C-alpha positions as CSV (number, residue, x, y, z in Angstrom):
1,X,80.0,-21.3,-71.9
2,X,79.9,-20.9,-75.8
3,X,82.0,-18.2,-77.3
4,X,80.6,-14.9,-78.5
5,X,79.2,-15.1,-82.0
6,X,78.8,-11.6,-84.0
7,X,75.5,-11.0,-85.8
8,X,75.5,-10.8,-89.4
9,X,74.9,-7.5,-91.0
10,X,71.3,-8.2,-91.8
11,X,70.3,-9.4,-88.3
12,X,72.4,-6.0,-86.9
13,X,70.3,-4.3,-89.7
14,X,66.9,-5.4,-87.8
15,X,68.6,-3.9,-84.4
16,X,69.4,-0.9,-85.9
17,X,65.7,-0.3,-87.7
18,X,64.0,-1.1,-84.7
19,X,62.0,1.5,-82.5
20,X,58.8,1.4,-80.4
21,X,56.5,2.3,-83.1
22,X,58.3,-0.4,-85.7
23,X,59.3,-3.5,-83.4
24,X,61.3,-5.9,-85.0
25,X,60.0,-9.3,-84.0
26,X,57.7,-11.7,-85.8
27,X,55.2,-13.9,-84.2
28,X,52.2,-16.0,-84.3
29,X,49.2,-17.1,-82.3
30,X,47.8,-20.7,-82.3
31,X,44.6,-22.0,-80.7
32,X,44.6,-25.6,-79.2
33,X,41.9,-27.8,-77.0
34,X,43.7,-27.6,-73.6
35,X,43.4,-31.2,-73.4
36,X,46.0,-32.9,-71.3
37,X,47.4,-29.3,-70.4
38,X,44.2,-28.8,-68.0
39,X,45.0,-28.5,-64.3
40,X,42.5,-29.9,-61.8
41,X,41.1,-26.1,-61.3
42,X,40.1,-26.4,-65.1
43,X,42.9,-23.7,-66.4
44,X,46.3,-24.5,-67.6
45,X,49.3,-26.1,-66.2
46,X,51.6,-23.4,-67.3
47,X,54.2,-25.2,-65.0
48,X,54.1,-28.5,-67.0
49,X,54.6,-26.2,-70.3
50,X,57.5,-24.3,-68.8
51,X,59.0,-27.9,-67.7
52,X,58.3,-29.1,-71.6
53,X,60.0,-26.4,-73.3
54,X,62.7,-26.0,-70.8
55,X,63.4,-29.4,-71.6
56,X,64.1,-28.8,-75.1
57,X,66.3,-25.5,-75.2
58,X,69.0,-27.8,-75.6
59,X,68.2,-28.6,-78.9
60,X,68.3,-24.6,-79.9
61,X,70.9,-22.8,-77.5
62,X,70.7,-19.5,-79.4
63,X,67.0,-19.5,-77.3
64,X,69.0,-19.3,-74.1
65,X,72.1,-16.2,-75.4
66,X,71.1,-12.8,-75.2
67,X,72.9,-9.7,-76.9
68,X,76.0,-7.6,-75.7
69,X,77.9,-5.4,-77.4
70,X,81.8,-5.4,-78.1
71,X,83.7,-2.5,-76.4
72,X,84.9,0.5,-78.8
73,X,83.7,-1.1,-81.9
74,X,80.0,-1.5,-80.4
75,X,79.0,-4.5,-82.6
76,X,76.5,-6.8,-80.8
77,X,77.2,-10.6,-80.3
78,X,75.4,-13.3,-78.9
79,X,76.3,-14.4,-75.4
80,X,75.1,-17.3,-73.2
81,X,72.9,-15.7,-70.5
82,X,73.8,-17.0,-67.2
83,X,70.7,-15.5,-65.4
84,X,68.3,-17.1,-67.9
85,X,64.8,-17.4,-66.3
86,X,62.4,-19.7,-68.3
87,X,59.6,-17.9,-66.3
88,X,60.2,-14.7,-67.8
89,X,60.2,-16.2,-71.2
90,X,57.2,-18.7,-70.7
91,X,54.5,-16.3,-69.7
92,X,50.6,-17.5,-68.3
93,X,47.9,-15.0,-68.9
94,X,44.2,-15.3,-69.0
95,X,41.0,-14.1,-70.6
96,X,38.1,-13.1,-68.6
97,X,35.7,-16.4,-69.0
98,X,34.6,-17.2,-71.7
99,X,37.0,-15.6,-73.7
100,X,36.3,-14.8,-77.4
101,X,38.7,-14.8,-80.3
102,X,37.9,-10.9,-80.5
103,X,39.4,-10.4,-77.0
104,X,42.3,-12.9,-77.6
105,X,43.0,-10.4,-80.7
106,X,43.2,-7.5,-78.7
107,X,45.4,-9.0,-76.2
108,X,47.8,-10.6,-78.7
109,X,47.9,-6.8,-80.5
110,X,48.8,-5.4,-76.9
111,X,51.6,-8.0,-76.2
112,X,53.0,-7.6,-80.0
113,X,53.3,-3.8,-79.9
114,X,55.7,-4.3,-77.1
115,X,59.4,-4.5,-78.0
116,X,61.3,-7.5,-76.6
117,X,64.2,-6.8,-73.8
118,X,67.7,-6.7,-75.6
119,X,69.2,-7.7,-72.1
120,X,67.4,-11.1,-72.0
121,X,66.9,-13.8,-74.7
122,X,64.9,-12.3,-77.8
123,X,61.9,-14.4,-77.2
124,X,58.6,-15.1,-75.5
125,X,56.0,-17.6,-75.3
126,X,52.5,-16.6,-73.9
127,X,50.1,-19.4,-72.9
128,X,46.4,-18.0,-72.6
129,X,43.7,-19.4,-71.1
130,X,40.1,-18.7,-71.2
131,X,38.9,-19.0,-74.7
132,X,35.7,-20.0,-75.2
133,X,35.3,-23.8,-75.6
134,X,38.0,-24.6,-73.0
135,X,40.2,-23.7,-75.7
136,X,44.1,-21.9,-74.9
137,X,45.9,-19.9,-77.2
138,X,49.9,-20.0,-77.5
139,X,51.6,-16.7,-78.5
140,X,54.8,-16.7,-79.4
141,X,57.2,-13.4,-80.2
142,X,60.9,-13.5,-81.7
143,X,62.8,-10.9,-82.5
144,X,63.9,-11.0,-86.5
145,X,67.4,-11.0,-85.4
146,X,66.9,-14.3,-83.7
147,X,65.2,-16.0,-86.2
148,X,62.6,-15.3,-89.3
149,X,59.2,-16.8,-90.0
150,X,60.6,-20.3,-91.0
151,X,62.8,-19.9,-87.8
152,X,59.6,-19.8,-85.6
153,X,57.7,-23.0,-87.3
154,X,61.1,-24.9,-86.8
155,X,60.9,-23.6,-83.2
156,X,57.4,-24.7,-82.8
157,X,58.3,-27.7,-84.1
158,X,61.1,-28.5,-81.8
159,X,58.6,-27.4,-78.7
160,X,55.4,-29.1,-79.7
161,X,55.1,-32.8,-80.3
162,X,51.9,-35.1,-81.3
163,X,52.8,-38.5,-80.0
164,X,53.2,-39.3,-76.4
165,X,56.3,-41.4,-77.1
166,X,58.0,-38.2,-77.9
167,X,57.9,-36.7,-75.0
168,X,61.6,-35.6,-73.6
169,X,63.1,-35.4,-70.1
170,X,65.1,-32.4,-68.9
171,X,68.3,-32.4,-70.5
172,X,71.2,-33.3,-67.9
173,X,73.7,-30.7,-69.2
174,X,73.7,-27.5,-66.8
175,X,74.0,-24.2,-68.6
């Protein structure tokens, strides 16, 4: 288990400024061809996506940490989440086929308007199937206290690879 790490003053500010009307996460919506993620029924193999992302989380351990607050002082710290659940963080949704980009934008807006749960690691990745043309969307939310826009790009680079030989097996270390 990693020792608790204090949030920086800037990262704490993102928590302090957050409200229901002003969530403090950043996000991205990406559209892909379904390709090898297609399951036999024609949908998306969400378990394959979860497994792949789970196999790479050892590269970015902060994504398995949640917030805790120091007693009396009340300053937030990052601690390992001993109840981490990949199914909570990598979610699967579907648009009614054939889903339009307008429908995707409405769904993305609804998802992005919700605050992330401070009791869990502050990120979610949604795999959304049903887009016209057999495409899928990936919507990623990450709290600004966890990372910034460049951090999202780093996370995506860590999760997605384009060459088959870059596929990784699950990390053997237990959390």
